[in-house]
N, CA, C and O atoms as a printed pandas DataFrame, in Angstrom:
     atom_number atom_name residue_name chain_id  residue_number  x_coord  y_coord  z_coord
0              1         N          UNK        A               1  119.758  152.411  124.363
1              2        CA          UNK        A               1  118.769  152.427  123.293
2              3         C          UNK        A               1  117.829  151.247  123.507
3              4         O          UNK        A               1  118.255  150.092  123.493
4              5         N          UNK        A               2  116.575  151.541  123.701
5              6        CA          UNK        A               2  115.576  150.503  123.873
6              7         C          UNK        A               2  114.738  150.418  122.599
7              8         O          UNK        A               2  113.522  150.607  122.628
8              9         N          UNK        A               3  115.399  150.133  121.493
9             10        CA          UNK        A               3  114.731  150.173  120.192
10            11         C          UNK        A               3  114.247  148.817  119.704
11            12         O          UNK        A               3  113.495  148.760  118.731
12            13         N          UNK        A               4  114.648  147.732  120.337
13            14        CA          UNK        A               4  114.295  146.401  119.838
14            15         C          UNK        A               4  112.810  146.241  119.568
15            16         O          UNK        A               4  112.416  145.888  118.456
16            17         N          UNK        A               5  111.993  146.493  120.562
17            18        CA          UNK        A               5  110.549  146.324  120.405
18            19         C          UNK        A               5  109.985  147.364  119.454
19            20         O          UNK        A               5  109.116  147.054  118.639
20            21         N          UNK        A               6  110.468  148.590  119.550
21            22        CA          UNK        A               6  109.973  149.651  118.669
22            23         C          UNK        A               6  110.247  149.315  117.201
23            24         O          UNK        A               6  109.363  149.472  116.359
24            25         N          UNK        A               7  111.445  148.861  116.889
25            26        CA          UNK        A               7  111.797  148.509  115.512
26            27         C          UNK        A               7  110.944  147.335  115.037
27            28         O          UNK        A               7  110.425  147.350  113.921
28            29         N          UNK        A               8  110.805  146.341  115.872
29            30        CA          UNK        A               8  110.020  145.164  115.508
30            31         C          UNK        A               8  108.585  145.538  115.168
31            32         O          UNK        A               8  108.016  145.031  114.201
32            33         N          UNK        A               9  108.011  146.412  115.952
33            34        CA          UNK        A               9  106.614  146.791  115.743
34            35         C          UNK        A               9  106.421  147.785  114.602
35            36         O          UNK        A               9  105.299  147.977  114.134
36            37         N          UNK        A              10  107.505  148.418  114.149
37            38        CA          UNK        A              10  107.390  149.464  113.125
38            39         C          UNK        A              10  108.330  149.245  111.946
39            40         O          UNK        A              10  108.779  150.212  111.331
40            41         N          UNK        A              11  108.630  148.009  111.628
41            42        CA          UNK        A              11  109.625  147.748  110.591
42            43         C          UNK        A              11  109.222  148.329  109.230
43            44         O          UNK        A              11  110.086  148.802  108.492
44            45         N          UNK        A              12  107.958  148.303  108.892
45            46        CA          UNK        A              12  107.526  148.855  107.604
46            47         C          UNK        A              12  107.778  150.356  107.529
47            48         O          UNK        A              12  108.119  150.877  106.467
48            49         N          UNK        A              13  107.611  151.053  108.652
49            50        CA          UNK        A              13  107.908  152.486  108.687
50            51         C          UNK        A              13  109.394  152.735  108.436
51            52         O          UNK        A              13  109.757  153.687  107.744
52            53         N          UNK        A              14  110.251  151.885  108.995
53            54        CA          UNK        A              14  111.694  152.048  108.782
54            55         C          UNK        A              14  112.062  151.786  107.321
55            56         O          UNK        A              14  112.878  152.512  106.752
56            57         N          UNK        A              15  111.476  150.769  106.715
57            58        CA          UNK        A              15  111.743  150.516  105.297
58            59         C          UNK        A              15  111.247  151.672  104.435
59            60         O          UNK        A              15  111.924  152.067  103.487
60            61         N          UNK        A              16  110.080  152.218  104.749
61            62        CA          UNK        A              16  109.557  153.362  103.988
62            63         C          UNK        A              16  110.467  154.577  104.137
63            64         O          UNK        A              16  110.695  155.311  103.175
64            65         N          UNK        A              17  110.983  154.784  105.340
65            66        CA          UNK        A              17  111.908  155.883  105.573
66            67         C          UNK        A              17  113.158  155.726  104.709
67            68         O          UNK        A              17  113.617  156.692  104.100
68            69         N          UNK        A              18  113.707  154.518  104.654
69            70        CA          UNK        A              18  114.887  154.253  103.826
70            71         C          UNK        A              18  114.564  154.474  102.345
71            72         O          UNK        A              18  115.382  155.025  101.609
72            73         N          UNK        A              19  113.400  154.056  101.914
73            74        CA          UNK        A              19  112.990  154.278  100.514
74            75         C          UNK        A              19  112.928  155.772  100.205
75            76         O          UNK        A              19  113.368  156.202   99.138
76            77         N          UNK        A              20  112.387  156.564  101.126
77            78        CA          UNK        A              20  112.294  158.007  100.918
78            79         C          UNK        A              20  113.683  158.632  100.799
79            80         O          UNK        A              20  113.938  159.439   99.905
80            81         N          UNK        A              21  114.568  158.252  101.704
81            82        CA          UNK        A              21  115.929  158.796  101.635
82            83         C          UNK        A              21  116.618  158.357  100.338
83            84         O          UNK        A              21  117.311  159.155   99.706
84            85         N          UNK        A              22  116.435  157.112   99.945
85            86        CA          UNK        A              22  117.053  156.630   98.709
86            87         C          UNK        A              22  116.543  157.423   97.507
87            88         O          UNK        A              22  117.330  157.820   96.648
88            89         N          UNK        A              23  115.245  157.652   97.444
89            90        CA          UNK        A              23  114.665  158.386   96.319
90            91         C          UNK        A              23  115.169  159.833   96.266
91            92         O          UNK        A              23  115.134  160.455   95.204
92            93         N          UNK        A              24  115.635  160.375   97.395
93            94        CA          UNK        A              24  116.123  161.752   97.453
94            95         C          UNK        A              24  117.636  161.866   97.296
95            96         O          UNK        A              24  118.197  162.947   97.475
96            97         N          UNK        A              25  118.305  160.756   96.963
97            98        CA          UNK        A              25  119.751  160.798   96.757
98            99         C          UNK        A              25  120.101  161.761   95.628
99           100         O          UNK        A              25  119.346  161.907   94.666
100          101         N          UNK        A              26  121.223  162.398   95.752
101          102        CA          UNK        A              26  121.741  163.247   94.690
102          103         C          UNK        A              26  122.285  162.334   93.590
103          104         O          UNK        A              26  123.373  161.774   93.730
104          105         N          UNK        A              27  121.546  162.185   92.517
105          106        CA          UNK        A              27  121.920  161.262   91.436
106          107         C          UNK        A              27  123.246  161.643   90.785
107          108         O          UNK        A              27  123.983  160.771   90.326
108          109         N          UNK        A              28  123.552  162.924   90.743
109          110        CA          UNK        A              28  124.822  163.358   90.149
110          111         C          UNK        A              28  126.006  162.870   90.983
111          112         O          UNK        A              28  127.059  162.528   90.446
112          113         N          UNK        A              29  125.819  162.841   92.289
113          114        CA          UNK        A              29  126.902  162.400   93.178
114          115         C          UNK        A              29  127.166  160.901   93.040
115          116         O          UNK        A              29  128.318  160.468   93.086
116          117         N          UNK        A              30  126.123  160.121   92.875
117          118        CA          UNK        A              30  126.266  158.666   92.833
118          119         C          UNK        A              30  126.233  158.093   91.425
119          120         O          UNK        A              30  126.409  156.886   91.252
120          121         N          UNK        A              31  126.016  158.919   90.425
121          122        CA          UNK        A              31  125.919  158.415   89.061
122          123         C          UNK        A              31  124.513  157.924   88.778
123          124         O          UNK        A              31  123.688  157.826   89.687
124          125         N          UNK        A              32  124.248  157.626   87.558
125          126        CA          UNK        A              32  122.926  157.142   87.166
126          127         C          UNK        A              32  122.821  155.659   87.486
127          128         O          UNK        A              32  123.473  154.832   86.848
128          129         N          UNK        A              33  122.019  155.334   88.450
129          130        CA          UNK        A              33  121.852  153.952   88.888
130          131         C          UNK        A              33  120.681  153.350   88.129
131          132         O          UNK        A              33  119.553  153.832   88.232
132          133         N          UNK        A              34  120.946  152.309   87.378
133          134        CA          UNK        A              34  119.916  151.651   86.577
134          135         C          UNK        A              34  119.445  150.406   87.326
135          136         O          UNK        A              34  120.152  149.399   87.371
136          137         N          UNK        A              35  118.251  150.477   87.911
137          138        CA          UNK        A              35  117.715  149.354   88.685
138          139         C          UNK        A              35  116.236  149.171   88.344
139          140         O          UNK        A              35  115.558  150.107   87.919
140          141         N          UNK        A              36  115.760  147.954   88.539
141          142        CA          UNK        A              36  114.355  147.636   88.306
142          143         C          UNK        A              36  113.554  147.576   89.595
143          144         O          UNK        A              36  112.370  147.911   89.621
144          145         N          UNK        A              37  114.207  147.147   90.660
145          146        CA          UNK        A              37  113.477  146.860   91.894
146          147         C          UNK        A              37  114.310  147.222   93.109
147          148         O          UNK        A              37  115.539  147.168   93.072
148          149         N          UNK        A              38  113.631  147.592   94.185
149          150        CA          UNK        A              38  114.255  147.831   95.481
150          151         C          UNK        A              38  113.637  146.835   96.452
151          152         O          UNK        A              38  112.418  146.792   96.617
152          153         N          UNK        A              39  114.480  146.040   97.090
153          154        CA          UNK        A              39  114.022  144.986   97.987
154          155         C          UNK        A              39  114.416  145.345   99.417
155          156         O          UNK        A              39  115.579  145.646   99.687
156          157         N          UNK        A              40  113.456  145.312  100.325
157          158        CA          UNK        A              40  113.737  145.517  101.740
158          159         C          UNK        A              40  114.470  144.285  102.253
159          160         O          UNK        A              40  113.934  143.178  102.217
160          161         N          UNK        A              41  115.700  144.478  102.733
161          162        CA          UNK        A              41  116.534  143.326  103.113
162          163         C          UNK        A              41  116.636  143.110  104.614
163          164         O          UNK        A              41  116.386  142.004  105.093
164          165         N          UNK        A              42  117.004  144.157  105.375
165          166        CA          UNK        A              42  117.197  143.916  106.810
166          167         C          UNK        A              42  117.190  145.224  107.587
167          168         O          UNK        A              42  117.416  146.308  107.050
168          169         N          UNK        A              43  116.921  145.068  108.866
169          170        CA          UNK        A              43  117.021  146.161  109.826
170          171         C          UNK        A              43  117.836  145.623  110.989
171          172         O          UNK        A              43  117.534  144.564  111.540
172          173         N          UNK        A              44  118.881  146.370  111.357
173          174        CA          UNK        A              44  119.767  145.929  112.432
174          175         C          UNK        A              44  119.961  147.057  113.430
175          176         O          UNK        A              44  119.902  148.236  113.079
176          177         N          UNK        A              45  120.188  146.685  114.652
177          178        CA          UNK        A              45  120.537  147.656  115.677
178          179         C          UNK        A              45  122.033  147.523  115.912
179          180         O          UNK        A              45  122.514  146.477  116.348
180          181         N          UNK        A              46  122.759  148.589  115.621
181          182        CA          UNK        A              46  124.209  148.579  115.781
182          183         C          UNK        A              46  124.557  149.112  117.164
183          184         O          UNK        A              46  124.090  150.176  117.572
184          185         N          UNK        A              47  125.370  148.366  117.866
185          186        CA          UNK        A              47  125.806  148.826  119.179
186          187         C          UNK        A              47  127.287  149.170  119.201
187          188         O          UNK        A              47  127.771  149.797  120.143
188          189         N          UNK        A              48  128.004  148.758  118.158
189          190        CA          UNK        A              48  129.423  149.085  118.057
190          191         C          UNK        A              48  129.810  149.074  116.585
191          192         O          UNK        A              48  129.598  148.082  115.888
192          193         N          UNK        A              49  130.374  150.173  116.117
193          194        CA          UNK        A              49  130.771  150.269  114.718
194          195         C          UNK        A              49  131.969  151.203  114.641
195          196         O          UNK        A              49  132.047  152.168  115.400
196          197         N          UNK        A              50  132.890  150.933  113.747
197          198        CA          UNK        A              50  134.136  151.703  113.716
198          199         C          UNK        A              50  133.966  153.128  113.188
199          200         O          UNK        A              50  134.734  154.002  113.590
200          201         N          UNK        A              51  132.998  153.408  112.307
201          202        CA          UNK        A              51  132.881  154.768  111.791
202          203         C          UNK        A              51  131.460  155.325  111.769
203          204         O          UNK        A              51  131.247  156.424  111.257
204          205         N          UNK        A              52  130.489  154.604  112.307
205          206        CA          UNK        A              52  129.114  155.088  112.432
206          207         C          UNK        A              52  128.847  155.336  113.919
207          208         O          UNK        A              52  129.104  154.456  114.741
208          209         N          UNK        A              53  128.337  156.516  114.276
209          210        CA          UNK        A              53  128.000  156.744  115.689
210          211         C          UNK        A              53  126.968  155.721  116.169
211          212         O          UNK        A              53  125.954  155.495  115.510
212          213         N          UNK        A              54  127.230  155.127  117.286
213          214        CA          UNK        A              54  126.329  154.101  117.816
214          215         C          UNK        A              54  125.883  154.481  119.206
215          216         O          UNK        A              54  126.551  155.282  119.860
216          217         N          UNK        A              55  124.793  153.943  119.678
217          218        CA          UNK        A              55  123.931  152.983  119.005
218          219         C          UNK        A              55  123.080  153.661  117.932
219          220         O          UNK        A              55  122.777  154.851  118.009
220          221         N          UNK        A              56  122.706  152.870  116.936
221          222        CA          UNK        A              56  121.842  153.367  115.871
222          223         C          UNK        A              56  121.151  152.196  115.183
223          224         O          UNK        A              56  121.383  151.030  115.504
224          225         N          UNK        A              57  120.306  152.541  114.238
225          226        CA          UNK        A              57  119.548  151.539  113.487
226          227         C          UNK        A              57  120.017  151.586  112.038
227          228         O          UNK        A              57  120.064  152.652  111.424
228          229         N          UNK        A              58  120.363  150.415  111.497
229          230        CA          UNK        A              58  120.791  150.294  110.108
230          231         C          UNK        A              58  119.666  149.653  109.304
231          232         O          UNK        A              58  119.177  148.581  109.661
232          233         N          UNK        A              59  119.257  150.303  108.229
233          234        CA          UNK        A              59  118.216  149.778  107.346
234          235         C          UNK        A              59  118.874  149.511  106.005
235          236         O          UNK        A              59  119.492  150.401  105.419
236          237         N          UNK        A              60  118.740  148.286  105.521
237          238        CA          UNK        A              60  119.390  147.882  104.277
238          239         C          UNK        A              60  118.354  147.604  103.199
239          240         O          UNK        A              60  117.391  146.866  103.412
240          241         N          UNK        A              61  118.573  148.214  102.030
241          242        CA          UNK        A              61  117.764  147.948  100.845
242          243         C          UNK        A              61  118.679  147.377   99.777
243          244         O          UNK        A              61  119.838  147.776   99.665
244          245         N          UNK        A              62  118.158  146.442   98.992
245          246        CA          UNK        A              62  118.935  145.850   97.900
246          247         C          UNK        A              62  118.368  146.336   96.574
247          248         O          UNK        A              62  117.154  146.329   96.372
248          249         N          UNK        A              63  119.246  146.757   95.674
249          250        CA          UNK        A              63  118.852  147.186   94.336
250          251         C          UNK        A              63  119.101  146.041   93.378
251          252         O          UNK        A              63  120.146  145.392   93.430
252          253         N          UNK        A              64  118.138  145.794   92.501
253          254        CA          UNK        A              64  118.314  144.705   91.540
254          255         C          UNK        A              64  117.874  145.142   90.146
255          256         O          UNK        A              64  117.067  146.056   89.976
256          257         N          UNK        A              65  118.430  144.458   89.169
257          258        CA          UNK        A              65  118.075  144.660   87.761
258          259         C          UNK        A              65  118.002  143.286   87.122
259          260         O          UNK        A              65  118.948  142.502   87.199
260          261         N          UNK        A              66  116.880  143.003   86.497
261          262        CA          UNK        A              66  116.657  141.687   85.878
262          263         C          UNK        A              66  116.932  140.571   86.886
263          264         O          UNK        A              66  117.574  139.567   86.577
264          265         N          UNK        A              67  116.418  140.783   88.115
265          266        CA          UNK        A              67  116.536  139.805   89.201
266          267         C          UNK        A              67  117.979  139.510   89.618
267          268         O          UNK        A              67  118.253  138.471   90.218
268          269         N          UNK        A              68  118.898  140.423   89.302
269          270        CA          UNK        A              68  120.286  140.270   89.710
270          271         C          UNK        A              68  120.653  141.455   90.612
271          272         O          UNK        A              68  120.375  142.606   90.275
272          273         N          UNK        A              69  121.265  141.172   91.737
273          274        CA          UNK        A              69  121.664  142.214   92.673
274          275         C          UNK        A              69  122.707  143.126   92.023
275          276         O          UNK        A              69  123.703  142.661   91.470
276          277         N          UNK        A              70  122.450  144.442   92.106
277          278        CA          UNK        A              70  123.420  145.391   91.556
278          279         C          UNK        A              70  123.978  146.327   92.621
279          280         O          UNK        A              70  124.922  147.071   92.355
280          281         N          UNK        A              71  123.410  146.299   93.821
281          282        CA          UNK        A              71  123.927  147.164   94.870
282          283         C          UNK        A              71  123.094  147.133   96.129
283          284         O          UNK        A              71  122.038  146.504   96.186
284          285         N          UNK        A              72  123.595  147.833   97.149
285          286        CA          UNK        A              72  122.907  147.963   98.423
286          287         C          UNK        A              72  122.900  149.420   98.846
287          288         O          UNK        A              72  123.846  150.166   98.596
288          289         N          UNK        A              73  121.813  149.804   99.490
289          290        CA          UNK        A              73  121.699  151.121  100.090
290          291         C          UNK        A              73  121.528  150.914  101.586
291          292         O          UNK        A              73  120.709  150.104  102.019
292          293         N          UNK        A              74  122.305  151.649  102.374
293          294        CA          UNK        A              74  122.236  151.564  103.826
294          295         C          UNK        A              74  121.871  152.936  104.378
295          296         O          UNK        A              74  122.487  153.942  104.026
296          297         N          UNK        A              75  120.868  152.966  105.242
297          298        CA          UNK        A              75  120.483  154.185  105.942
298          299         C          UNK        A              75  120.692  153.951  107.427
299          300         O          UNK        A              75  120.294  152.920  107.969
300          301         N          UNK        A              76  121.324  154.923  108.081
301          302        CA          UNK        A              76  121.556  154.854  109.520
302          303         C          UNK        A              76  120.789  155.987  110.187
303          304         O          UNK        A              76  120.959  157.154  109.835
304          305         N          UNK        A              77  119.947  155.637  111.150
305          306        CA          UNK        A              77  119.153  156.618  111.887
306          307         C          UNK        A              77  119.270  156.337  113.384
307          308         O          UNK        A              77  119.634  155.236  113.798
308          309         N          UNK        A              78  118.954  157.359  114.186
309          310        CA          UNK        A              78  118.934  157.122  115.624
310          311         C          UNK        A              78  117.563  156.585  116.023
311          312         O          UNK        A              78  116.709  156.361  115.166
312          313         N          UNK        A              79  117.355  156.381  117.307
313          314        CA          UNK        A              79  116.101  155.777  117.750
314          315         C          UNK        A              79  114.896  156.680  117.522
315          316         O          UNK        A              79  113.758  156.217  117.598
316          317         N          UNK        A              80  115.128  157.975  117.240
317          318        CA          UNK        A              80  114.040  158.894  116.923
318          319         C          UNK        A              80  113.869  159.074  115.409
319          320         O          UNK        A              80  113.179  159.988  114.957
320          321         N          UNK        A              81  114.496  158.203  114.648
321          322        CA          UNK        A              81  114.447  158.189  113.185
322          323         C          UNK        A              81  115.114  159.414  112.561
323          324         O          UNK        A              81  114.785  159.807  111.442
324          325         N          UNK        A              82  116.050  160.010  113.293
325          326        CA          UNK        A              82  116.799  161.139  112.745
326          327         C          UNK        A              82  118.011  160.612  111.989
327          328         O          UNK        A              82  118.697  159.694  112.440
328          329         N          UNK        A              83  118.257  161.208  110.840
329          330        CA          UNK        A              83  119.332  160.815  109.948
330          331         C          UNK        A              83  120.699  160.885  110.638
331          332         O          UNK        A              83  121.024  161.855  111.321
332          333         N          UNK        A              84  121.495  159.813  110.433
333          334        CA          UNK        A              84  122.888  159.804  110.877
334          335         C          UNK        A              84  123.802  159.754  109.659
335          336         O          UNK        A              84  124.699  160.586  109.517
336          337         N          UNK        A              85  123.576  158.782  108.783
337          338        CA          UNK        A              85  124.433  158.631  107.607
338          339         C          UNK        A              85  123.753  157.712  106.604
339          340         O          UNK        A              85  122.755  157.068  106.926
340          341         N          UNK        A              86  124.289  157.648  105.391
341          342        CA          UNK        A              86  123.789  156.747  104.360
342          343         C          UNK        A              86  124.941  156.358  103.451
343          344         O          UNK        A              86  125.901  157.108  103.273
344          345         N          UNK        A              87  124.821  155.158  102.878
345          346        CA          UNK        A              87  125.832  154.659  101.949
346          347         C          UNK        A              87  125.126  153.939  100.816
347          348         O          UNK        A              87  124.134  153.241  101.026
348          349         N          UNK        A              88  125.649  154.116   99.620
349          350        CA          UNK        A              88  125.191  153.383   98.447
350          351         C          UNK        A              88  126.381  152.646   97.882
351          352         O          UNK        A              88  127.383  153.265   97.524
352          353         N          UNK        A              89  126.285  151.339   97.799
353          354        CA          UNK        A              89  127.363  150.520   97.278
354          355         C          UNK        A              89  126.860  149.826   96.024
355          356         O          UNK        A              89  125.908  149.047   96.078
356          357         N          UNK        A              90  127.508  150.112   94.882
357          358        CA          UNK        A              90  127.100  149.465   93.630
358          359         C          UNK        A              90  128.270  148.720   93.028
359          360         O          UNK        A              90  128.134  148.107   91.970
């Protein structure tokens, strides 16, 4: 995976992609999440992970309410920005 330069040059696109996937979450599956803000936190290239197919790109968003962290959303995509997996931790 030669994604280092591509991710660096397109980080805003990756954050927007994660925002789109987050907005399309099945709210019934995850419960009603009460948040005020979504903060773009990090983008990582995973080369080894115990339960996520690698290599892949991990995009992390932080959910906050009243300036207090209430959870994280993780989106995993391949180098072509195709969905691999997602996790919401609250």
